[in-house]
Steps between C-alpha positions, in 0.01 A plus 500: 500500500780742585634467145163608361459817704741721300324394180159559654611846610602590145179355353280679754671830425453452124135405539427801720692741275311375195161480672476133407356207694578131520318174566701186574415135433755269660560129512847371577597821682226434757431869561855633525451750216186638663666509842799693367283755319272541802799554730563833330349815654199625306431166330129573486574762234604232249414151630143404406517140620627156427433130498717212607391215278738231620315180413314363200184496711543869581562584134178326402302664781638854475609557141350423163819385328406167348769239440845659516695175466516540121702818560758307699368647824381318807374577846762514774303234684200278426 
């Protein structure tokens, strides 16, 4: 996590300077990207929300992605 914080600081500054927002969908990272971005002061100015879709069951329940295996992708866990 400590390695991500300097990157998150730069990203948060860019997003705020540009007036842009971000939404995060994570799998293998298990929420680390969201946690790093939310650790920055003023995160509510750019962070709209996120989803941690770690398992195939969660992907089916929370996202309408269909079968991603043909793309060479797979869920982090079943």
